[in-house]
C-alpha positions in Angstrom: 0.0 0.0 0.0 2.8 2.4 0.9 4.6 1.7 -2.4 1.3 2.3 -4.3 0.9 5.7 -2.5 4.4 6.6 -3.3 3.8 5.8 -7.0 0.8 8.0 -7.0 2.9 10.8 -5.5 5.5 10.5 -8.3 2.8 10.5 -11.0 1.2 13.6 -9.5 4.6 15.3 -9.5 5.2 14.4 -13.1 1.8 15.6 -14.2 1.9 18.9 -12.4 5.5 19.9 -13.1 5.0 20.7 -16.8 1.9 22.7 -16.1 3.8 24.8 -13.6 6.5 25.3 -16.2 3.9 26.3 -18.8 2.4 28.9 -16.4 5.8 30.3 -15.8 6.4 30.5 -19.6 3.1 32.2 -20.2 3.9 34.8 -17.6 6.9 36.0 -19.5 4.8 37.8 -22.1 3.8 37.4 -25.7 1.1 39.0 -28.0 -1.3 36.2 -27.1 -0.7 36.6 -23.4 -1.0 40.4 -23.8 -4.6 40.0 -25.0 -5.5 38.4 -21.7 -3.6 41.0 -19.7 -5.1 43.9 -21.5 -8.7 42.5 -21.1 -8.0 42.3 -17.4 -7.0 46.0 -17.4 -10.1 46.9 -19.4 -12.3 45.0 -16.9 -10.7 46.9 -14.0 -11.2 50.2 -15.8 -7.5 50.8 -15.4 -5.4 53.4 -17.3 -2.0 54.0 -18.9 0.3 56.9 -19.8 2.0 57.0 -23.2 4.4 59.0 -25.4 4.5 58.5 -29.2 6.5 59.6 -32.2 5.2 59.0 -35.7 7.2 59.8 -38.9 6.1 59.9 -42.5 8.2 60.4 -45.6 11.8 61.3 -45.9 13.9 63.1 -43.3 14.1 66.5 -45.1 10.4 66.8 -46.2 8.5 64.3 -44.1 6.2 64.8 -41.2 6.8 64.3 -37.5 4.1 64.0 -35.0 5.0 63.9 -31.3 2.2 62.9 -28.9 1.9 62.6 -25.1 -1.3 61.5 -23.4 -3.2 59.2 -21.1 -5.9 56.5 -21.8 -8.6 55.3 -19.5 -10.2 51.9 -20.2 -13.7 50.3 -20.1 -14.5 46.6 -20.2 -16.4 46.5 -23.5 -14.7 49.2 -25.5 -11.1 49.1 -24.5 -9.9 52.7 -24.7 -12.9 54.6 -23.4 -11.4 58.1 -22.7 -8.2 59.8 -23.8 -6.5 63.2 -23.2 -3.9 63.8 -25.9 -1.5 66.7 -26.7 0.2 66.6 -30.1 2.7 68.6 -32.1 2.8 68.2 -35.8 5.8 69.4 -37.9 6.3 69.1 -41.7 9.9 69.5 -42.9 11.3 72.7 -41.4 8.0 74.5 -41.0 6.8 75.8 -37.7 5.3 73.2 -35.3 1.5 72.9 -35.2 -0.1 72.0 -31.9 -3.3 70.0 -31.4 -5.2 68.9 -28.3 -7.9 66.2 -28.1 -10.1 64.9 -25.4 -12.2 61.8 -26.0 -14.8 60.6 -23.6 -17.0 57.8 -25.0 -18.5 59.1 -28.3 -17.7 62.7 -27.5 -14.6 64.4 -28.8 -13.3 67.9 -27.9 -10.5 69.4 -30.0 -8.2 72.4 -30.1 -6.2 73.1 -33.3 -3.8 75.8 -34.5 -6.2 76.4 -37.4 -9.4 76.8 -35.4 -11.5 79.9 -36.1 -13.8 79.9 -33.0 -16.3 82.5 -31.8 -15.1 84.9 -29.1 -14.8 83.2 -25.7 -14.8 79.7 -27.2 -11.8 77.4 -27.0 -13.0 73.9 -28.0 -14.8 72.2 -30.8 -17.2 69.4 -29.9 -17.8 66.4 -32.1 -20.2 63.5 -31.6 -19.4 60.0 -33.0 -16.7 61.4 -35.2 -14.9 58.2 -36.3 -11.8 60.1 -37.4 -11.0 60.9 -33.7 -12.3 57.8 -31.9 -10.2 54.8 -30.8 -11.6 51.6 -32.5 -10.7 48.0 -32.7 -9.1 48.1 -36.1 -6.2 50.3 -35.2 -2.5 49.3 -35.5 -2.1 49.7 -31.7 -0.5 47.6 -29.0 -3.5 48.3 -26.8 -5.9 46.7 -29.3 -6.5 43.0 -28.5 -7.7 42.3 -32.1 -4.5 43.7 -33.5 -2.5 41.5 -31.1 -4.4 38.5 -32.2 -3.7 39.3 -35.8 0.1 39.5 -35.3 0.4 36.6 -32.7 0.6 33.9 -35.4 4.1 34.8 -36.7 5.5 36.5 -33.6 9.1 35.6 -33.0 10.8 36.1 -29.6 14.0 38.1 -29.8 16.7 38.0 -27.0 16.9 41.3 -25.2 17.9 42.9 -21.9 15.9 46.1 -22.5 14.1 47.7 -19.6 11.2 50.1 -20.0 8.9 51.6 -17.3 11.5 50.4 -14.8 10.9 46.7 -15.5 12.7 44.0 -17.6 11.0 43.2 -20.9 10.7 40.5 -23.4 10.6 41.4 -27.1 8.7 39.9 -30.0 9.1 40.8 -33.7 7.0 40.1 -36.8 5.4 41.2 -40.0 1.9 40.8 -41.4 0.2 41.8 -44.6 -3.3 43.2 -44.6 -5.8 43.9 -47.4 -6.5 47.5 -46.4 -4.4 50.2 -44.8 -5.4 53.8 -44.0 -4.9 56.6 -41.6 -7.0 59.1 -39.6 -6.5 61.3 -36.6 -6.8 58.3 -34.2 -4.1 56.4 -35.9 -3.3 53.8 -38.6 -6.1 51.4 -39.3 -6.2 48.1 -41.2 -8.9 45.8 -42.6 -9.9 43.5 -45.4 -9.5 44.5 -49.0 -12.2 46.8 -50.3 -12.3 47.6 -54.1 -9.3 49.6 -55.2 -8.2 50.5 -51.7 -4.5 49.7 -51.0 -3.4 47.1 -48.6 0.1 46.7 -47.3 2.6 45.3 -44.8 3.0 46.1 -41.1 6.4 45.3 -39.7 6.4 45.5 -35.9 8.4 45.1 -32.6 6.8 44.7 -29.2 8.3 44.8 -25.7 6.2 43.3 -22.8 6.8 43.6 -19.1 6.6 40.7 -16.6 2.8 41.3 -16.4 2.5 40.8 -20.2 1.5 44.4 -20.7 3.1 46.4 -23.5 5.9 48.7 -22.6 7.2 49.7 -26.1 5.7 49.3 -29.6 7.4 50.0 -32.9 5.7 49.6 -36.3 6.3 50.5 -39.9 3.4 50.4 -42.4 4.2 50.3 -46.1 1.5 50.3 -48.8 1.5 47.9 -51.8 3.2 47.4 -54.2 6.2 48.1 -51.9 8.2 50.2 -54.5 10.3 53.3 -53.8 7.3 55.6 -53.8 5.5 53.5 -51.3 8.6 53.2 -49.1 8.9 57.0 -49.1 5.3 57.2 -47.8 5.8 54.6 -45.0 4.6 55.5 -41.6 6.9 54.7 -38.6 5.7 54.8 -35.1 7.4 54.4 -31.7 5.3 54.3 -28.6 6.4 54.0 -24.9 3.9 53.0 -22.3 4.3 53.6 -18.6 2.4 53.9 -15.3 -0.1 51.1 -15.8 -2.8 51.5 -13.3 -1.9 55.1 -12.5 -5.1 56.9 -11.5 -6.0 59.5 -14.2 -8.8 62.0 -14.5 -10.1 62.8 -17.9 -12.9 65.4 -18.0 -14.7 67.4 -20.6 -14.0 71.1 -21.0 -16.5 73.6 -19.5 -19.6 73.9 -21.6 -19.2 77.7 -21.8 -15.9 77.1 -23.7 -17.3 74.7 -26.2 -18.9 75.2 -29.6 -20.5 72.5 -31.7 -18.5 71.6 -34.7 -20.2 71.8 -38.1 
């Protein structure tokens, strides 16, 4: 009887040890694990701070957009609210500032080109897709994008640290039938008529909690010739302060005018 009990103990150890190892491997981070981690943040209505640089075109005549902001999450929508400050520069021209606050379907914007009535400082837009975060964006906070790229993600050795924590890095490339851009970011989808598709080449760094800490991507339109390469969009995003309490509020109504 004792030997039989001992055998059961050995079998139990053999059966449970690989599972423990698998759990440890999953905790190290990957696009697939990030989907689970992000959905947990969404369910908790958590938040994150970020800084982004986006470049388009060549160094001497291209465009540079520098963005700083914060996102607040909701369980069903992902990014529910954002407060973003942006500076856009083309070539050697003067920088052009832009400010945007999103809360659900409502967007409030301030632009260098605004011509507002006296006493007004903000435009208000309702359900304006160009400004809203959606689940077809090339974005490390988008679970659907992470699912898209997880199939060919390759782990790359690294000792990089971001947001004060060690990270693991994954690289990859994916082709999509549709690529486009709007104020909220680069979006992708299935091919539609004569719209151009393209290639997204990416790098992602995850912390021990499987949450993104850095994201780089280059989007190039078909047919991948010199002209398309010149129009490539390159983005670099740093994420920090996961779970940091943020307060995103709409501007005072007396400062807002309805956009036409």
